[in-house]
Each structure stands twice: as C-alpha cells, then as structure tokens.
N, C-alpha and C positions, 0 to 999 in steps of 0.2 A: 425906866424899864431895865431889867437885868439882861444878861447876855442870852439866856434861854428864850426870854420873851421877844427879844429882837430877832433872833434866829427863827422863831415861830412865825413872826410877821413876814419875814422874807420868804419862808416856805409857803405860807398862805398866798402871798403875792405871785409866786411861781406857779402854784396850782391854778390860781385865777387866770394868769396869762396863758397857761396851757389850755384851759377850758375855752377861752376866747378864740384861740387859734384852731382848736378842734371844731368849735362851732362854725368858724368861717369856712372850714373845709366841708363840714357836713350840712350846713344850711343851704347850700346851693344845690338845687336838684341837677342830676345828670341823667343821660339816657342809657348809658352802658351798652350802646349799640342796638337798643330796642326801638329807637325813634319815639319813645315815650319818656317824658321827664319823671324821674323817680327820686323821692326824698329818702333820706337816710333810713327812716323806719320802714319804708317800702322795700328798699333793696335788701335790708337786713332780714325782712320777713321772707323775701324770695330766697335769700341765702339759707335761712333756716329750713325752708321747705326743700330746697335743693340738696341739703345734707340729710334730710329725713323724708324722702319721697313716701307719700302715702300717710303722712302724719295727720292725725285728726285735729280738729279745732281746739279742743280742750288741752291736748298735749302741747300744741303750738303756743297757745296762750301762756301755759306754764313755763315753757322753754324761753319765751320772750319776756316773761315777768310782767305781763299785762293781764287785764281782766278778759274774760271770755267775750264780753260784749264789745270791748275795744278791738279784740282780734277779729271778731265777726265783721265789724265795719271795715277793717283793713283788708280782709279776705274778699269782701264784696267789691271794694275799690279795685283791688288787683285783678279780680276776675273780670270786671268791666273793662279794664285796660288790656285784657287778653293775655295776661301773664301767668295766670294760674287756672287750673282746672279743678272744679269741685265735683267729687264723685261720691255718691251714696255708698254706704257699706251694705253688703248683702246681709239680710237678716236683721238689720237695724236701720230703719228709715231715718232716724234722727241723726245718726253719726255720719259725718261727711269727712272723707279723706281728701287730702290736697296733693296736687301734682303740678309740676311746671309744664306750661305749654312750650312749644318750640321757641317762641319769643322769650318766654321766661327763662329757658335754658341759656339763651344768648346773653341775657342780662346777668344771670348767675355766673356764667363762665367769665364774662368780662369783669365782673365785680371781684371774682376770685383772683384774676390776673392783677387787678389794682392792688389787692392785699399783698400779693407776691412782690410787686414792685416796691411797695412800702417796706416789706420785710427785707428785701435785698438792699435797700438804702440803709436800713438799720444795721444789717449785717456788715455792710461796707464800712459804716461809721465805727463800729465796735471791733471789727476784725476778730482776732483770736479771743478777745474778752467777751464775745457775744453770750456764750452760755452763762457765765457768772453774772453778767449785767442783766440778763433777762430774769435770772433767779432773784436778783436783788430788787428789780422793778416789781416782780410778782409779789414778793414779800412786803415791800413798802406799800403798794397799792391795796393789797389785801388787808393789811393792818389799818390803813386809812379808811377803807370802807367799813371795817369793824368799828372804828372810832365813830364814824358818822352814824352807824346804826345805834350805838349806845347813846349818842347825843340826841338822836331823834326820838328815843323812847321817853 
C-alpha cells in the first residue's frame, strides 16, 4: 500500500469509529422530559415539526428525506404517544397539518437544549478556532456525502 492508501484506510477507520460512537449516543431512547421514551428518528421528527409548525405530511417527509408512507407511520406513532396534533386543512380534507402538543413542546425544548449543550462543548473545545473549524467540517462532510452519492450510483 502506498502512503495515500494507508491514509485513506486510517480516515475510513476514523469515520467508522465516529459512526459507532454516534450510534451509541442515538440508539438509546430518551424521554426528553416527556415521560415517553423517544428514539432518534422520533425526536428529530418532533424537532422538524417544532421548527415548522403547521407543516404538512408531504413537506415533512421531504424535509426528513423519507417516504411519505414512512412519515405517515411516524406521525401516527407520535400522535398516539400524545406528542403531536394532526389537524385537517380547511378546504382540503386529505391534507393534514402537524403541530406539537404541550408534551411535544416539552420534548422539543429539551432536545434543543441538548443540542445547545453539545454546541457549547464543541465551542469550548475549539475556542477562537470554532468558525474556521466548523467551515472545514462542513466542507469535508459535504464532499464525503457527495462521494458516497457517486459511489452509490
């Protein structure tokens, strides 16, 4: 193996280790103050609705990059857990707009606070170099996703 190939293997190992650590964080459900255990996809759906009150199912599915059927199942699950409210659109019986219940608002707020704590940890770690470090991360990960898209075609 040449030097570039060795470095590539090290980078892939770092990405793999990062994914394992992220999975360990996200695979354990949390209640976010709601008393209801929520998995990563559930709390991120709540987050998306919280940032886009009144969003319809089709737009939410597009935002979350999942099928409308998968999002419909998620919405039904979160509705049964008492976290979201489904409300029909006036003049269009098929379109449903989504809102957070009071319990959903609690989960949303607490999840946002978790993200701020993580951001503050990153900010503390990088200090004055935070802006340039975030730009570099954004560039590298965007390019990596583009590479994966090309490899997946």
